[in-house]
C-alpha positions in Angstrom: -0.2 0.1 0.0 3.4 2.2 -1.1 5.7 3.9 -1.6 9.0 3.3 -1.2 12.1 6.5 -1.7 14.9 4.9 -2.1 16.7 7.9 -3.6 14.9 11.1 -2.4 16.6 13.6 -5.2 17.3 16.6 -5.1 13.8 18.3 -3.7 11.0 16.0 -4.0 8.3 17.0 -1.8 4.2 16.7 -2.5 1.8 19.6 -3.6 -1.5 20.5 -5.0 -3.1 23.9 -5.6 -2.3 25.6 -2.1 -3.6 27.7 0.7 -5.3 30.2 -0.8 -6.8 32.9 0.9 -4.6 32.6 3.8 -1.9 35.7 3.1 -2.9 38.0 4.8 -2.6 35.4 8.2 1.2 35.1 6.6 0.4 31.9 5.8 2.6 31.6 2.3 0.1 29.4 -0.6 2.0 27.3 -1.3 1.2 24.7 -4.0 2.7 22.9 -7.1 5.0 25.4 -9.4 3.7 23.9 -12.4 -0.1 23.7 -11.6 -0.5 22.6 -15.3 2.0 19.7 -15.4 0.2 18.2 -11.5 -3.1 18.8 -13.4 -2.8 16.8 -16.5 -1.3 13.9 -14.3 -3.7 13.5 -12.3 -6.6 13.6 -14.7 -3.9 10.4 -16.7 -4.8 8.4 -13.8 -8.4 9.0 -13.6 -7.6 10.8 -9.7 -9.7 14.7 -8.5 -8.0 17.1 -9.5 -6.7 18.3 -6.3 -5.3 15.3 -5.1 -1.3 16.0 -4.5 1.5 14.3 -6.5 5.4 14.6 -6.5 7.1 17.2 -7.2 10.5 16.0 -8.4 13.6 19.0 -8.7 15.8 18.6 -11.6 17.5 15.4 -9.1 14.5 13.1 -9.3 13.3 10.1 -7.1 13.9 6.1 -7.5 10.6 4.9 -6.3 10.3 2.0 -5.9 6.1 0.2 -5.3 5.1 -2.1 -3.4 1.8 -3.0 -5.1 -0.4 -3.1 -7.9 -0.6 0.9 -9.4 -1.5 3.5 -10.9 1.0 6.2 -12.2 1.5 9.0 -14.3 4.2 11.7 -14.8 4.3 15.2 -16.2 6.1 17.5 -16.6 9.0 19.0 -19.2 10.9 16.5 -21.3 12.4 13.7 -19.4 13.0 9.5 -19.9 12.7 7.3 -17.2 11.6 3.5 -16.6 11.3 0.3 -14.5 12.9 -3.2 -15.7 10.4 -3.7 -18.5 8.6 -0.6 -19.6 10.0 2.6 -20.2 9.1 5.6 -19.5 7.2 8.8 -20.8 5.7 11.4 -20.2 1.7 11.8 -20.0 1.2 9.2 -20.7 -0.9 6.8 -17.9 1.1 3.4 -16.8 0.2 0.6 -14.6 3.3 -0.9 -11.9 3.7 -3.6 -10.6 4.1 -4.6 -7.0 8.4 -4.1 -6.9 8.8 -2.4 -10.1 11.0 0.9 -9.2 11.4 3.4 -10.6 14.7 5.2 -12.5 14.6 8.3 -14.7 17.7 8.3 -17.1 17.7 11.5 -18.6 16.6 15.0 -17.1 18.6 18.1 -18.3 15.9 19.4 -20.0 13.1 19.8 -17.6 13.4 21.3 -14.6 9.8 19.7 -12.0 8.1 17.0 -12.6 4.9 16.3 -10.9 4.1 12.1 -9.9 0.2 10.5 -9.6 -0.8 7.6 -8.4 -4.4 6.5 -9.1 -6.6 7.5 -5.8 -3.6 9.6 -4.4 -1.4 9.3 -1.3 -2.8 8.9 2.0 -0.7 13.0 3.6 -1.3 15.6 6.5 -3.7 18.1 5.8 -3.7 20.9 6.6 -6.3 24.5 5.7 -8.1 22.0 3.1 -4.7 21.7 1.5 -1.9 17.8 1.7 0.7 20.4 -0.8 4.4 20.9 1.6 4.3 24.5 3.6 8.2 23.9 5.2 8.1 27.6 6.8 5.7 25.6 9.0 7.0 21.9 8.3 3.3 21.8 8.7 1.5 19.3 5.3 2.4 17.0 3.3 4.5 14.2 4.0 6.0 15.5 7.8 5.8 19.4 6.9 9.3 18.5 4.6 10.4 16.8 1.5 11.4 13.6 0.5 14.3 11.2 2.6 16.1 8.0 1.5 14.3 5.4 3.4 9.8 7.0 3.5 7.6 4.6 2.7 3.9 6.9 1.6 1.5 5.3 1.7 -1.0 5.5 -0.8 -4.9 6.2 -0.3 -6.4 3.2 -2.2 -9.3 5.8 -1.9 -10.1 3.8 -6.1 -13.7 4.5 -7.7 -14.9 2.9 -11.1 -12.5 4.3 -13.0 -9.4 3.7 -11.6 -11.0 -0.2 -11.2 -11.4 -0.5 -15.0 -8.5 1.2 -15.9 -6.5 -1.7 -13.7 -8.3 -4.3 -15.8 -7.4 -2.9 -18.8 -3.3 -2.4 -17.9 -2.9 -5.9 -16.5 -1.7 -6.9 -19.6 0.2 -4.0 -22.1 0.9 -1.8 -18.5 0.4 1.2 -21.0 -2.2 3.1 -22.8 -1.8 3.2 -26.1 -2.7 7.0 -26.0 -1.2 9.9 -23.9 -1.0 13.8 -24.9 1.4 14.5 -27.2 4.9 16.6 -26.6 3.2 19.1 -29.4 0.2 19.6 -27.6 1.8 20.8 -24.8 3.9 23.5 -27.4 1.2 26.4 -27.1 2.4 27.5 -23.4 6.0 26.2 -22.5 8.2 26.5 -25.2 8.2 30.8 -25.7 11.2 32.2 -23.4 8.8 35.3 -24.1 6.8 36.3 -20.5 4.5 39.4 -20.5 4.7 41.3 -17.1 1.7 42.9 -16.0 2.8 46.8 -15.1 1.7 48.0 -11.5 2.0 50.4 -9.0 5.7 49.9 -8.4 6.6 50.6 -11.9 6.4 54.4 -11.0 9.8 54.0 -9.3 11.5 52.8 -12.7 12.8 55.8 -14.8 11.2 55.4 -18.7 14.6 53.7 -20.4 15.3 51.6 -17.2 12.3 50.5 -18.3 13.2 49.9 -21.9 16.0 48.8 -21.6 14.9 45.6 -19.1 12.7 44.7 -22.4 15.1 44.9 -24.8 18.0 42.6 -22.6 17.5 39.0 -21.7 17.9 36.9 -18.7 19.2 34.1 -17.5 17.6 31.7 -14.8 20.7 31.1 -12.6 21.2 28.7 -9.2 19.9 30.6 -6.7 16.0 29.5 -7.5 14.2 27.1 -5.2 10.0 27.0 -4.7 10.2 31.1 -3.2 11.9 32.9 -5.7 14.7 32.6 -8.5 16.8 35.1 -9.4 18.1 36.5 -13.0 21.3 37.5 -13.9 21.7 40.4 -16.4 21.9 43.8 -17.2 21.3 45.4 -14.3 17.6 47.6 -13.1 18.3 50.4 -11.1 16.4 51.8 -9.3 14.2 54.2 -6.5 15.4 52.9 -2.7 14.7 56.6 -1.1 11.5 56.7 0.7 10.4 53.4 -0.2 7.3 51.9 2.0 8.9 49.6 4.7 6.5 46.6 3.6 4.1 45.7 0.3 2.5 43.8 -0.2 3.5 41.2 -3.4 1.8 37.7 -4.6 2.8 35.1 -7.0 4.7 36.1 -10.7 5.7 39.8 -8.5 9.2 40.5 -10.1 10.9 42.6 -7.7 14.8 44.1 -7.3 17.5 44.2 -5.5 19.8 47.1 -3.7 22.5 45.5 -6.9 19.8 44.8 -10.2 18.8 42.0 -9.5 15.0 40.8 -10.5 13.5 38.1 -8.3 10.5 36.6 -9.8 8.5 36.1 -6.6 6.9 31.6 -6.2 4.9 29.9 -4.4 6.7 30.1 -1.3 7.0 33.3 -1.3 7.4 35.9 1.5 3.9 37.9 2.3 5.3 41.4 2.0 8.5 42.8 0.7 10.3 46.1 1.2 11.9 45.7 -2.8 10.8 47.7 -5.8 9.0 46.1 -7.6 9.5 46.3 -11.6 5.7 44.1 -12.4 4.1 40.4 -12.4 4.0 38.5 -14.6 1.0 37.6 -15.9 -0.8 34.0 -14.4 -1.3 32.3 -17.9 2.4 32.4 -17.6 3.2 31.5 -14.6 3.0 27.7 -15.5 6.2 27.8 -17.6 7.5 29.6 -15.5 8.1 26.6 -13.2 9.5 24.1 -15.9 12.9 27.0 -16.5 15.6 25.4 -15.4 19.2 26.6 -14.8 21.1 28.2 -17.4 17.1 29.0 -19.5 16.8 32.4 -20.8 13.6 34.9 -20.3 12.4 37.8 -21.7 10.2 40.4 -20.8 7.8 41.7 -22.4 4.8 45.1 -20.7 1.7 44.4 -22.0 -1.8 45.9 -20.3 -4.5 44.8 -18.8 -6.8 44.9 -21.9 -4.3 43.0 -23.8 -3.4 40.5 -20.5 -6.9 39.2 -20.2 -7.8 38.5 -24.1 -4.8 36.4 -23.6 -6.2 34.5 -19.5 -9.1 33.4 -21.9 -7.5 32.3 -25.2 -5.0 30.3 -22.3 -7.8 29.2 -20.7 -10.0 27.7 -23.7 -6.4 25.9 -25.0 -6.8 24.7 -21.0 -10.6 23.0 -22.1 -9.5 21.4 -25.1 -6.8 20.0 -23.8 -8.6 18.4 -21.0 -11.6 17.5 -23.1 -9.0 15.6 -25.1 -8.2 13.6 -22.2 -11.4 13.1 -21.3 -12.9 11.6 -24.7 -9.3 8.8 -24.4 -10.0 8.6 -20.8 -13.7 7.5 -21.6 -13.5 5.4 -25.1 -10.9 3.8 -22.4 -13.5 3.1 -20.3 -15.6 1.7 -23.3 -12.6 -0.7 -23.4 
């Protein structure tokens, strides 16, 4: 009834969509840095999209299964295997008792999400099982995974899960999944739309122009709280800055040395650095998949165009999820 962590990887933790609506109390939102990949993995194993997945970063975990388990992996390009199967992204597989999942190539991805049919047994706090490292609450004992950890599965199986176990008994994999080209609309581009906020007024016009003309690169100083990028320094005013300003996921702050910081899910709830703008919500999924060395370009966009793009993104998501549901319904007819 469990998975056993034979190698914990670099930074592996359980995440869902996070804790929304508690930032005014100082609670970080948390949640999957790439919520789209998180949801895709859950949908492929016929889970509710809110079930927690295992988020693995850069160096992925090696995992042993102690009983037959439906799994799906999503997030970037990678190669993985068991003794008898080659595992690719965005496809449904059946693991057998004793199977060990090993990743063989992850250089072109930053994060991978593992979903298991029926979900994991995890600690819940404020309606979420996401791991809050600061408070050491949620997920698996409020921490990242360690070698030797044994995580129980809920085995909360629906009729769909039982049918999938039956269908995959022989081949152990479906003949369908999500093609990588279908996801290129979201992940391929290195351009990030930035919406101006009140803090943008603290930057001179020539500084803002240079910010969007220059190219930046993801540094090794990137974690779940934020991502430092290197490139041309951004000059900001620091005199008479408010001691505390509200921030959100995607806010781009500027340090005194001119280094931009992109805040991510585990960001602090208040900040004192100048803010040059906020990354549009529809581009937040791909920022979590940019590995060290990835190039980034920023482009200011007004609210009206951002709303139009959000509608396009939402329509694309609906088509993607409807496609998964259609194939799942066909699977149920076999």
